[in-house]
C-alpha positions in Angstrom: -17.2 31.6 27.3 -14.4 33.8 26.3 -13.4 34.1 22.6 -9.9 32.5 23.1 -11.6 29.4 24.8 -14.1 29.0 22.1 -11.2 29.1 19.4 -9.2 26.5 21.4 -12.4 24.2 21.9 -13.0 24.7 18.0 -9.6 23.6 17.2 -9.7 20.7 19.6 -13.0 19.4 18.1 -11.6 19.8 14.5 -8.4 17.9 15.6 -10.5 15.2 17.0 -12.7 14.9 13.8 -9.5 14.9 11.8 -8.0 12.2 13.9 -11.1 10.1 13.7 -11.2 10.4 10.0 -7.6 9.4 9.5 -8.3 6.3 11.8 -11.3 5.3 9.3 -9.1 5.7 6.3 -6.6 3.4 7.7 -9.2 0.9 8.8 -10.5 1.0 5.3 -7.0 0.0 4.0 -6.4 -2.7 6.6 -10.0 -4.2 6.0 -9.6 -4.1 2.2 -6.2 -6.0 2.7 -7.8 -8.8 5.1 -10.8 -10.6 6.1 -12.8 -9.3 9.0 -11.9 -12.2 11.2 -7.9 -11.7 10.5 -8.1 -8.1 11.5 -7.3 -6.9 15.3 -7.7 -3.4 16.7 -4.1 -3.6 17.3 -3.4 -4.0 13.5 -5.1 -0.8 12.9 -3.6 1.0 15.8 0.0 -0.1 14.7 -0.7 1.0 11.1 -2.0 4.4 12.3 0.8 4.7 15.0 -1.5 5.2 17.8 -2.5 3.4 21.2 -5.1 0.7 20.6 -7.2 2.5 23.4 -7.6 5.5 21.1 -9.7 3.4 18.6 -11.9 2.2 21.5 -12.6 5.7 22.5 -13.7 6.6 19.2 -15.4 3.4 17.8 -16.0 1.4 21.0 -15.0 -2.1 19.4 -13.6 -3.6 16.3 -17.0 -4.0 15.0 -17.5 -0.5 15.4 -14.5 0.5 13.5 -15.4 -2.0 10.7 -19.0 -0.4 10.1 -17.5 3.0 10.1 -15.1 1.7 7.4 -17.8 0.3 5.4 -19.8 3.4 5.7 -16.6 5.6 4.3 -16.1 3.0 1.5 -20.0 3.3 0.7 -19.8 7.0 0.7 -16.6 6.9 -1.5 -18.5 4.8 -4.0 -21.3 7.2 -4.0 -19.0 10.2 -4.3 -17.8 8.9 -7.5 -21.5 9.6 -9.0 -21.8 12.7 -7.1 -18.7 14.7 -7.9 -18.2 13.9 -11.6 -17.6 16.6 -14.2 -18.4 16.7 -17.9 -20.2 18.7 -20.5 -23.1 16.0 -21.1 -24.8 13.2 -19.5 -22.8 10.5 -21.5 -19.5 12.0 -20.3 -20.6 12.3 -16.9 -21.8 8.7 -16.7 -18.3 7.6 -18.1 -16.4 9.6 -15.6 -18.5 8.4 -12.7 -18.0 4.7 -13.7 -14.3 5.2 -14.2 -14.0 6.6 -10.6 -16.2 3.9 -9.1 -14.3 1.1 -10.7 -10.9 2.8 -9.7 -11.9 2.8 -6.2 -13.2 -0.9 -6.3 -9.8 -1.8 -7.8 -7.8 0.1 -5.2 -9.8 -1.5 -2.3 -10.4 -4.7 -3.8 -10.8 -7.1 -0.7 -13.3 -4.9 1.0 -15.3 -4.1 -2.4 -15.4 -7.9 -3.1 -16.6 -8.8 0.5 -19.4 -6.2 0.3 -20.7 -7.1 -3.0 -20.1 -11.0 -2.6 -21.2 -11.2 0.8 -24.7 -9.9 0.4 -27.2 -9.3 3.2 -26.9 -12.7 4.7 -23.2 -12.3 5.5 -23.3 -9.3 7.3 -26.8 -7.4 7.5 -25.5 -4.2 9.1 -22.7 -3.7 6.6 -25.2 -4.6 3.8 -27.7 -2.2 4.9 -24.9 0.7 4.8 -23.9 -0.5 1.4 -27.4 -0.8 0.1 -28.3 2.8 1.2 -25.4 4.2 -0.7 -26.5 2.1 -3.8 -30.0 3.7 -3.6 -28.4 7.0 -3.3 -26.5 6.1 -6.7 -29.6 5.2 -8.4 -31.3 8.4 -7.4 -28.3 10.4 -8.7 -28.3 8.8 -12.0 -32.1 9.2 -12.4 -31.7 13.0 -11.6 -28.8 13.3 -14.0 -30.9 11.6 -16.8 -34.1 13.3 -15.8 -36.0 10.0 -15.1 -39.0 9.6 -12.7 -37.5 8.1 -9.6 -40.9 7.0 -8.6 -41.7 4.8 -11.7 -41.9 1.2 -10.9 -40.5 -0.1 -14.2 -37.5 2.4 -13.9 -36.7 1.3 -10.4 -37.0 -2.3 -11.2 -34.8 -1.8 -14.3 -32.3 0.3 -12.0 -31.7 -2.4 -9.6 -31.5 -5.1 -12.2 -28.9 -3.1 -13.9 -26.8 -2.3 -10.5 -26.9 -6.0 -9.9 -25.3 -6.6 -13.5 -22.7 -4.1 -12.8 -21.9 -5.6 -9.6 -21.3 -9.0 -11.1 -19.2 -7.5 -13.8 -17.2 -5.6 -11.3 -16.5 -8.8 -9.5 -15.4 -10.6 -12.6 -13.2 -7.8 -13.6 -11.7 -7.5 -10.1 -11.0 -11.4 -10.1 -9.6 -11.3 -13.7 -8.1 -7.6 -14.2 -6.2 -8.8 -17.2 -9.2 -9.7 -19.4 -10.2 -6.1 -20.0 -8.7 -2.8 -19.4 -10.6 -0.1 -17.6 -11.8 2.0 -20.5 -13.2 -1.1 -22.3 -15.1 -2.0 -19.1 -16.6 1.5 -18.8 -17.6 1.3 -22.4 -19.4 -1.9 -21.9 -21.1 -0.6 -18.7 -22.3 2.4 -20.5 -23.7 0.3 -23.2 -25.3 -2.1 -20.6 -26.9 0.9 -18.8 -28.5 2.3 -22.4 -29.7 -1.2 -23.4 -31.3 -1.9 -19.9 -32.9 1.4 -19.9 -34.2 1.1 -23.5 -36.0 -2.4 -22.1 -38.1 -0.4 -19.5 -40.6 0.4 -22.2 -41.3 -3.3 -22.2 -42.7 -3.1 -18.6 -44.2 0.4 -18.9 -44.9 1.6 -22.7 -45.4 5.0 -21.2 -42.1 5.4 -19.2 -40.6 8.8 -20.3 -37.1 7.6 -21.2 -36.6 9.1 -24.8 -34.7 12.1 -23.5 -32.6 10.2 -21.2 -31.5 7.7 -23.9 -30.9 10.5 -26.3 -28.6 12.2 -23.7 -26.5 9.2 -23.7 -25.8 8.7 -27.4 
């Protein structure tokens, strides 16, 4: 293959990838605003300004588009904990929580359905969401220097995430009760308290350095 042909193919592939990503981003917006059953492929195509056949070309079905939208949302939630900046663990955690909650607020409908629906509502979507949550827990464990394989810490981590989920739901449904900085501060305190309780389950769990880094 000649160099010009290779360049042309490369540009074409890049354009296709960009188009697909744009369609996914628009699908996230549409599914955030409406329940799954209320959304049609035509709705997404109209918002994107493309023929609805293009969505079938990339995603095969409305279900395929939805799962890609869920995956993109889960990755964005995860990215809040992967791309934070700060000088210490406490600042990093606060920044991650703020970005995470901001994303949930900006995509309220889809976020509530993912968190509230659970596995029984949509096993495939929940599996994608759960995988992202495990990535978040792993990232937090690395940030705090915790043993990801410690059973007590894994247990505490899952319970803490469950509490944060419930708090997020309450806040999304009652956004005027507390402002974002208040909620971030409370969640940070919750994480510290839950982490401290791990010693009840495993007195030998190495949590002292992690707790010190969050003070």
